[in-house]
C-alpha positions as CSV (number, residue, x, y, z in Angstrom):
1,M,0.0,0.0,0.0
2,T,2.7,2.5,0.8
3,S,4.3,2.2,-2.7
4,T,0.8,2.7,-4.2
5,L,0.1,5.8,-2.2
6,Q,3.4,7.6,-2.6
7,P,3.2,8.4,-6.2
8,T,-0.2,9.9,-5.7
9,M,1.0,12.2,-3.0
10,T,3.9,13.2,-5.3
11,T,1.5,13.8,-8.2
12,E,-0.6,16.2,-6.1
13,A,2.4,18.0,-4.9
14,V,3.7,18.5,-8.4
15,K,0.3,20.2,-9.3
16,R,0.9,22.9,-6.6
17,P,-0.2,26.1,-8.4
18,G,2.2,29.0,-8.7
19,R,5.4,27.0,-7.7
20,W,7.4,28.4,-10.7
21,L,6.4,32.0,-9.8
22,A,7.3,31.4,-6.3
23,L,10.8,30.0,-7.5
24,G,11.2,33.4,-9.2
25,V,10.9,35.1,-5.9
26,L,13.4,32.7,-4.2
27,V,16.1,33.3,-6.9
28,L,15.9,37.0,-6.2
29,A,17.1,36.3,-2.8
30,V,20.0,34.3,-4.3
31,L,20.6,37.1,-6.7
32,L,20.8,39.5,-3.7
33,V,23.6,37.5,-2.0
34,A,25.5,36.7,-5.2
35,V,25.7,40.3,-6.4
36,D,26.9,41.5,-3.0
37,A,29.6,38.9,-2.9
38,T,31.0,39.8,-6.2
39,V,30.9,43.6,-6.0
40,L,33.0,43.6,-2.9
41,G,35.9,42.2,-4.9
42,L,35.6,45.0,-7.5
43,A,35.2,47.7,-4.9
44,T,38.2,46.5,-2.8
45,P,40.8,48.8,-4.5
46,Y,38.5,51.7,-3.9
47,I,37.8,50.8,-0.3
48,S,41.6,50.4,0.2
49,E,42.1,53.8,-1.2
50,D,39.5,55.6,0.7
51,L,39.5,53.8,4.1
52,K,43.2,52.9,4.2
53,P,42.8,49.5,5.8
54,S,45.9,47.5,6.8
55,G,46.5,44.2,4.9
56,T,44.9,42.3,7.8
57,Q,41.9,44.7,8.0
58,L,41.4,44.2,4.3
59,L,41.3,40.4,4.7
60,W,38.8,40.9,7.6
61,I,36.7,43.0,5.3
62,G,36.7,40.2,2.7
63,D,36.1,37.3,5.1
64,V,34.3,38.5,8.2
65,Y,30.9,38.1,6.4
66,S,31.8,34.5,5.8
67,F,32.9,34.0,9.4
68,V,29.7,35.2,10.8
69,I,27.4,33.6,8.3
70,A,29.1,30.3,8.7
71,G,28.5,30.5,12.5
72,L,24.9,31.3,12.1
73,L,23.6,29.3,9.1
74,V,22.6,26.1,11.0
75,S,21.0,28.2,13.7
76,M,19.0,30.2,11.2
77,G,18.0,27.2,9.1
78,S,16.7,25.6,12.2
79,L,14.9,28.8,13.3
80,G,13.3,28.9,9.8
81,D,12.0,25.4,10.3
82,R,10.4,26.5,13.5
83,I,9.0,29.9,12.8
84,G,8.4,29.6,9.1
85,R,10.8,29.6,6.1
86,K,8.9,32.4,4.3
87,R,8.9,34.6,7.5
88,I,12.5,34.3,8.1
89,L,13.4,34.8,4.3
90,L,11.4,38.1,4.2
91,I,12.8,39.3,7.6
92,G,16.3,38.5,6.5
93,A,15.9,40.1,3.0
94,T,14.6,43.3,4.7
95,A,17.6,43.4,7.1
96,F,20.0,42.6,4.2
97,G,18.8,45.7,2.4
98,A,19.0,47.9,5.4
99,V,22.6,46.8,6.4
100,S,23.7,47.3,2.9
101,V,23.1,51.0,3.4
102,F,25.5,50.7,6.4
103,N,28.1,49.2,4.2
104,A,27.7,51.8,1.6
105,Y,28.4,54.6,4.1
106,A,31.1,53.1,6.3
107,T,33.9,55.6,7.0
108,T,36.6,53.6,8.7
109,P,37.9,50.1,8.3
110,E,36.5,49.1,11.6
111,M,33.0,50.4,10.7
112,M,33.2,48.4,7.4
113,I,34.2,45.3,9.2
114,V,31.3,45.7,11.6
115,A,28.9,46.3,8.6
116,R,30.1,43.2,6.8
117,A,29.6,41.2,10.0
118,L,25.9,42.5,10.5
119,L,25.4,41.6,6.7
120,G,26.5,38.1,7.6
121,V,23.8,37.8,10.2
122,A,21.1,38.9,7.6
123,G,22.6,36.7,4.9
124,A,22.5,33.6,7.2
125,T,18.7,33.8,6.9
126,L,18.4,33.8,3.2
127,M,20.2,30.9,1.5
128,P,19.0,28.1,3.8
129,A,15.4,29.3,3.5
130,T,15.5,29.4,-0.3
131,L,16.8,25.9,-0.8
132,A,14.3,24.6,2.0
133,L,11.3,26.2,0.3
134,I,12.5,24.6,-3.0
135,R,12.4,21.2,-1.2
136,N,9.0,21.8,-0.1
137,L,7.7,23.3,-3.4
138,F,8.9,20.7,-5.8
139,H,8.3,17.1,-4.7
140,D,8.9,15.6,-8.1
141,P,12.6,14.8,-8.4
142,R,13.1,15.9,-12.0
143,E,11.3,19.2,-11.3
144,R,13.3,19.7,-8.2
145,S,16.5,19.2,-10.2
146,L,15.5,21.8,-12.6
147,A,14.5,24.2,-9.8
148,V,17.8,23.7,-8.1
149,G,19.6,24.2,-11.5
150,I,17.7,27.4,-11.9
151,W,18.6,28.4,-8.2
152,G,22.3,27.8,-8.9
153,A,22.2,29.4,-12.3
154,T,20.8,32.5,-10.8
155,A,23.6,32.5,-8.3
156,S,26.0,32.3,-11.1
157,A,24.1,35.0,-13.2
158,G,24.5,37.2,-10.1
159,T,28.2,36.7,-10.2
160,A,28.1,38.1,-13.7
161,V,25.6,40.9,-13.2
162,G,27.4,42.1,-10.0
163,P,30.8,42.9,-11.6
164,I,29.2,44.4,-14.8
165,V,26.6,46.7,-12.9
166,G,29.3,47.2,-10.0
167,G,32.0,48.1,-12.6
168,F,29.6,50.7,-14.2
169,L,28.7,52.3,-10.9
170,L,32.4,52.4,-9.7
171,E,33.3,54.4,-12.9
172,H,30.5,56.9,-12.3
173,F,29.9,57.0,-8.6
174,W,31.6,56.4,-5.3
175,W,32.4,52.9,-4.1
176,G,29.4,52.7,-1.7
177,S,27.1,52.8,-4.6
178,V,27.8,49.1,-5.4
179,F,26.2,48.1,-2.1
180,L,23.1,50.2,-2.7
181,I,22.1,48.0,-5.7
182,N,20.8,45.4,-3.1
183,L,17.9,47.8,-2.2
184,P,15.7,47.5,-5.3
185,V,16.2,43.7,-5.3
186,M,15.2,43.6,-1.7
187,V,12.1,45.7,-2.3
188,V,10.9,43.5,-5.1
189,L,11.6,40.3,-3.2
190,V,9.7,41.4,-0.1
191,L,6.6,42.8,-1.8
192,V,6.3,40.0,-4.3
193,G,7.2,37.4,-1.8
194,I,4.6,38.4,0.6
195,K,2.0,37.5,-2.1
196,L,3.4,34.4,-3.9
197,L,5.5,32.4,-1.4
198,P,3.9,29.6,0.6
199,E,4.6,29.4,4.3
200,S,6.2,26.1,5.4
201,R,7.5,25.0,8.8
202,T,8.1,21.8,10.8
203,A,5.3,20.5,12.9
204,N,6.1,20.3,16.5
205,P,9.8,21.3,16.1
206,G,10.6,21.8,19.8
207,P,12.2,24.9,21.2
208,W,15.2,26.8,19.5
209,D,18.0,26.1,21.8
210,L,20.0,29.4,22.4
211,A,22.9,27.5,24.0
212,S,23.4,25.5,20.8
213,V,23.3,28.8,18.9
214,V,26.1,30.3,21.0
215,L,28.2,27.2,20.8
216,S,27.9,27.0,17.0
217,L,28.7,30.6,16.6
218,V,31.7,30.7,19.0
219,G,33.0,27.4,17.6
220,M,33.0,28.5,13.9
221,I,34.5,31.9,14.5
222,G,37.1,30.7,16.9
223,V,38.3,27.9,14.6
224,V,38.4,30.0,11.4
225,Y,40.0,32.9,13.3
226,A,42.8,30.8,14.5
227,I,43.4,29.4,11.0
228,K,43.4,32.9,9.6
229,E,45.9,34.2,12.2
230,V,48.3,31.4,11.9
231,A,48.1,31.6,8.1
232,T,48.8,35.4,8.1
233,H,51.1,35.9,11.1
234,G,52.4,32.4,12.0
235,F,51.9,30.7,15.4
236,A,50.8,32.9,18.2
237,W,49.4,32.0,21.7
238,S,46.3,34.1,21.0
239,A,45.6,32.2,17.8
240,L,46.1,28.9,19.7
241,A,43.7,29.9,22.5
242,A,41.0,30.9,19.9
243,G,41.4,27.7,18.1
244,L,41.1,25.6,21.3
245,L,38.1,27.6,22.3
246,G,36.4,27.2,19.0
247,A,37.1,23.4,18.9
248,A,35.8,23.0,22.5
249,A,32.7,24.9,21.5
250,L,32.1,22.8,18.4
251,Y,32.7,19.6,20.5
252,G,30.1,20.9,23.0
253,F,27.7,21.7,20.1
254,V,27.9,18.2,18.7
255,R,27.5,16.5,22.1
256,R,24.6,18.8,22.9
257,Q,22.8,18.0,19.5
258,L,23.1,14.3,20.2
259,R,21.4,14.7,23.6
260,L,18.7,17.2,22.7
261,P,15.3,15.5,21.8
262,T,14.8,18.2,19.1
263,P,18.3,19.4,18.1
264,L,19.1,22.5,16.0
265,L,21.1,20.1,13.7
266,D,20.4,16.2,13.4
267,M,23.9,14.9,13.4
268,R,22.4,11.5,12.0
269,L,22.2,13.3,8.8
270,F,26.0,12.8,8.3
271,R,25.6,9.0,8.5
272,N,24.3,9.3,5.0
273,R,27.4,8.9,2.8
274,G,25.9,10.8,-0.1
275,F,25.1,13.7,2.1
276,S,28.4,13.9,3.8
277,G,30.3,13.5,0.5
278,A,28.4,16.3,-1.2
279,V,29.0,18.6,1.9
280,L,32.7,17.8,1.8
281,A,32.9,18.3,-1.9
282,D,31.3,21.8,-1.5
283,L,33.6,22.9,1.3
284,L,36.8,21.8,-0.6
285,T,35.7,23.3,-3.9
286,I,35.0,26.8,-2.3
287,L,38.2,26.6,-0.3
288,G,40.2,26.1,-3.5
289,L,38.4,28.7,-5.4
290,S,37.7,31.6,-3.0
291,G,41.3,32.9,-2.7
292,L,41.5,33.2,-6.4
293,V,38.1,34.9,-6.8
294,F,38.8,37.4,-4.0
295,F,42.1,38.7,-5.6
296,L,41.2,38.2,-9.3
297,S,39.5,41.6,-9.5
298,Q,42.6,43.2,-8.0
299,Y,44.8,41.4,-10.7
300,L,42.5,42.8,-13.5
301,Q,42.4,46.3,-12.2
302,L,45.6,47.0,-10.4
303,V,48.0,44.8,-12.5
304,Q,46.5,44.8,-15.9
305,G,45.0,48.3,-15.6
306,R,41.5,47.4,-16.7
307,R,38.6,49.7,-15.7
308,P,36.1,48.3,-13.2
309,F,33.4,47.7,-16.0
310,E,36.0,46.0,-18.2
311,A,37.2,43.8,-15.2
312,G,33.5,42.9,-14.6
313,L,33.1,41.9,-18.3
314,A,36.4,39.9,-18.1
315,E,34.9,37.6,-15.4
316,L,31.8,36.9,-17.4
317,P,32.9,33.5,-18.9
318,A,32.8,31.9,-15.5
319,A,29.2,32.8,-15.0
320,I,28.1,31.9,-18.5
321,G,29.6,28.5,-18.0
322,A,28.1,28.0,-14.6
323,V,24.7,29.0,-15.8
324,V,24.6,26.6,-18.8
325,A,26.1,23.7,-16.8
326,G,23.7,24.3,-13.9
327,L,20.6,24.1,-16.1
328,I,21.5,20.7,-17.5
329,A,23.4,19.3,-14.6
330,G,20.4,17.2,-13.2
331,R,19.8,15.6,-16.6
332,V,23.4,14.9,-17.1
333,A,23.7,13.3,-13.7
334,R,20.7,11.0,-14.4
335,R,22.3,10.0,-17.8
336,F,25.6,9.1,-16.3
337,S,26.1,9.2,-12.5
338,V,26.3,11.7,-9.7
339,R,29.9,10.9,-8.9
340,S,31.1,11.2,-12.6
341,V,29.5,14.5,-12.9
342,V,30.7,16.0,-9.5
343,S,34.2,14.5,-9.8
344,G,34.6,15.5,-13.4
345,G,33.5,19.1,-12.5
346,L,35.9,19.4,-9.7
347,A,38.7,18.0,-11.8
348,A,37.9,20.5,-14.5
349,I,38.2,23.3,-12.0
350,G,41.4,21.9,-10.7
351,L,43.1,21.9,-14.2
352,A,41.8,25.4,-14.9
353,L,43.4,26.7,-11.8
354,A,46.7,24.8,-12.6
355,A,46.7,26.6,-15.8
356,L,46.5,30.0,-14.0
357,T,49.9,29.2,-12.3
358,V,51.7,30.6,-15.4
359,L,50.0,34.0,-14.9
360,D,52.2,37.1,-15.3
361,Q,51.6,40.9,-15.6
362,S,51.0,40.6,-19.4
363,T,49.1,37.3,-19.6
364,G,46.7,37.6,-22.4
365,Y,43.0,37.4,-22.0
366,P,42.4,34.1,-24.1
367,L,44.2,32.0,-21.4
368,L,42.4,33.8,-18.5
369,G,39.0,33.7,-20.3
370,A,39.3,30.1,-21.2
371,A,40.3,29.1,-17.6
372,L,37.3,31.1,-16.2
373,L,34.9,29.4,-18.6
374,V,36.1,25.9,-17.6
375,V,36.0,26.9,-13.9
376,G,32.2,28.0,-14.5
377,V,31.2,24.8,-16.2
378,G,33.0,22.6,-13.5
379,A,31.4,24.6,-10.7
380,G,27.9,24.7,-12.4
381,F,27.8,20.9,-12.7
382,S,29.3,20.1,-9.3
383,F,27.3,22.6,-7.2
384,T,24.0,21.9,-8.8
385,V,24.3,18.1,-8.3
386,T,25.6,18.2,-4.9
387,A,22.7,20.6,-3.8
388,D,20.2,18.1,-5.3
389,V,21.9,15.2,-3.5
390,I,21.8,17.1,-0.2
391,L,18.2,18.1,-0.5
392,S,17.0,14.7,-1.6
393,S,18.9,12.9,1.1
394,V,16.6,14.2,3.9
395,P,12.8,14.4,4.7
396,K,11.3,17.7,3.7
397,E,10.9,18.5,7.4
398,Q,14.6,18.7,7.8
399,A,15.2,20.8,4.6
400,G,16.2,23.9,6.5
401,S,18.7,22.2,8.5
402,A,20.1,20.2,5.6
403,S,20.3,23.3,3.5
404,A,22.1,25.2,6.2
405,V,24.7,22.5,6.4
406,S,25.2,22.9,2.7
407,E,25.6,26.6,3.0
408,T,27.7,26.4,6.1
409,A,30.1,24.3,4.0
410,Y,30.2,26.8,1.4
411,E,30.8,29.8,3.7
412,L,33.2,27.9,5.8
413,G,35.2,27.1,2.6
414,A,35.0,30.6,1.5
415,A,36.4,31.9,4.9
416,L,39.1,29.3,5.1
417,G,40.0,29.9,1.4
418,I,40.4,33.7,1.8
419,A,42.3,33.2,5.1
420,A,44.6,30.6,3.8
421,L,45.0,31.2,0.1
422,G,44.5,34.9,0.5
423,S,47.3,34.8,3.2
424,I,49.7,33.1,0.7
425,V,49.1,36.0,-1.7
426,T,49.6,38.6,1.1
427,G,52.7,36.8,2.4
428,V,54.4,36.5,-0.9
429,Y,53.3,40.2,-1.7
430,R,54.8,41.7,1.3
431,D,58.2,40.4,0.5
432,F,58.7,42.5,-2.5
433,T,61.8,44.7,-2.7
434,G,61.0,48.4,-3.7
435,P,63.3,51.3,-4.1
436,A,64.6,53.4,-1.3
437,G,61.8,55.4,0.3
438,T,59.0,52.9,-0.4
439,P,56.4,53.6,2.3
440,A,55.4,50.8,4.7
441,A,51.8,51.1,3.5
442,A,52.9,49.8,0.0
443,H,53.8,46.4,1.6
444,E,50.4,46.1,3.1
445,S,48.4,45.7,0.0
446,L,48.6,46.3,-3.8
447,G,46.0,49.0,-3.5
448,G,48.2,50.7,-0.9
449,A,51.2,50.6,-3.2
450,V,49.1,52.2,-6.1
451,E,48.1,54.9,-3.7
452,A,51.6,55.5,-2.4
453,A,53.0,55.6,-5.9
454,A,51.0,58.8,-6.5
455,R,53.0,60.5,-3.9
456,M,56.4,59.4,-5.1
457,P,58.8,60.5,-7.8
458,A,57.8,59.1,-11.3
459,D,60.9,56.8,-11.6
460,S,60.8,55.5,-8.1
461,A,57.0,55.0,-8.4
462,A,57.3,53.0,-11.6
463,T,60.0,50.8,-10.1
464,M,58.1,50.2,-6.9
465,L,54.8,49.3,-8.7
466,D,56.6,46.9,-11.1
467,A,58.1,45.1,-8.1
468,A,54.8,45.2,-6.3
469,R,52.8,43.9,-9.2
470,T,55.3,41.2,-9.9
471,S,55.3,40.0,-6.3
472,F,51.4,40.1,-6.2
473,V,51.2,38.0,-9.4
474,D,53.7,35.5,-8.0
475,G,51.5,35.1,-4.9
476,L,48.4,34.7,-7.0
477,A,50.1,32.1,-9.1
478,L,51.2,30.2,-6.0
479,A,47.7,30.4,-4.6
480,S,46.2,29.0,-7.9
481,G,48.6,26.1,-7.6
482,V,47.5,25.3,-4.0
483,G,43.9,25.7,-5.1
484,A,44.4,23.3,-8.0
485,A,45.8,20.6,-5.6
486,V,42.8,21.1,-3.3
487,L,40.3,20.7,-6.2
488,L,42.0,17.6,-7.7
489,A,42.0,16.0,-4.2
490,A,38.4,16.9,-3.8
491,A,37.6,15.2,-7.1
492,V,39.3,12.0,-6.0
493,A,37.3,12.1,-2.6
494,A,34.0,12.7,-4.4
495,W,34.6,9.8,-6.7
496,F,34.8,7.4,-3.7
497,L,32.3,9.2,-1.2
498,L,29.5,9.5,-4.0
499,R,29.8,6.0,-5.2
500,G,26.3,4.5,-6.0
501,Q,24.4,7.9,-5.6
502,R,21.7,8.3,-8.1
503,L,19.2,11.2,-8.8
504,E,15.9,9.2,-9.2
505,G,12.6,8.5,-7.8
506,G,12.4,11.5,-5.3
507,A,15.4,10.4,-3.2
508,T,19.0,9.6,-3.5
509,K,19.4,5.9,-4.0
510,H,22.3,3.7,-2.8
511,S,23.5,0.9,-5.0
């Protein structure tokens, strides 16, 4: 009887009216986050010139958002399961827009870091809610795969729209304008979402455990901060203390989840090999990519002298590749296998990053554009299929928590990648030898060197900038090599961990 009734329930769920219009609202939230993430990279040289952050402060501006969001995603995903995923999405979108204004008008590096942290709090509500609502809107596995593909393609499109629109704004307005483009998207999302999005929540979810929230936040921030500090400055007792505190908090979080009758995160999810393999693949992929992504805009603008709008267009192939691959990823995974698509995508990214180890100041665009296209295609296939595996591995009542784990892996990978690979770039860069009279600020960041050159004699400035740019490119090439190694290792791990996974019949099957 069970096998007879299940298809009927699925058929009724598929006929839910307005589900595709509702998906349009959800992808607006994805667009909001993707655009914000990309415009920061473009605006970094201008923020560096205006706010004059140190090299460490610049890294904090880049990764504090990921630190906070990684610490809160599980908690916010669980909160959405309890109070309603639509409600938390709309509250988060409103807060995201409001805090974007704070980002736009920051006047000191410290204020900018605080603004980015608050944006992380708001952002933690958005991504888990969108994926969880997709899981509850689309019960047919093929429709859900297409919906997840559209969700991922929109994120990729946002990475294309962000640099182009941001580049245009940076050429005509001040750097804060790139954060204000979040406002119209937020307004449309909230007004239309109120009408179109269905509410969904877990029945009898139990209380939202604040102690678990604190343990998760302290644990994630402590561990990531320790890794960042060791990578940037070497071993220090303060970093060790932060790491130990973070590890202890995470241990306490896991123990507490195992004891609670209704935990924030059901640790039994990780017993599913497909779920765990997909999460690990996402984490390693973003870890290997994020350092490159964070510094690529600086390379295009400060090394190759491209205007912001031109730099945005230069990054377009990655987004195009990801959009196309994301839309067909589910079909390809069903035709072949989950592990072949994910492993193949990760290997393609790794090889593209390996090609970027030959970068120099005068590298032509054909090599860079081709590498970015391959990165986009590989990421589109991998991320779309892993998201589908994660969603289909759990009951829909746990969609918020599962989505939050997926996004936590993404954000943790981004934070670790910027911290580790970004620190490689910064460490190599700081060792450049400039002419006599080179100010200390020039060794903090490439943006600082460009600004310092404007106050130096022409000959000394040219010599200093050439040395600084060469050192920056050397660091970027080294980081690309490390990223390539990480991605190729992730491809091998995914091949074994995702063995037997299939996208069929409404749940991920094991063979």
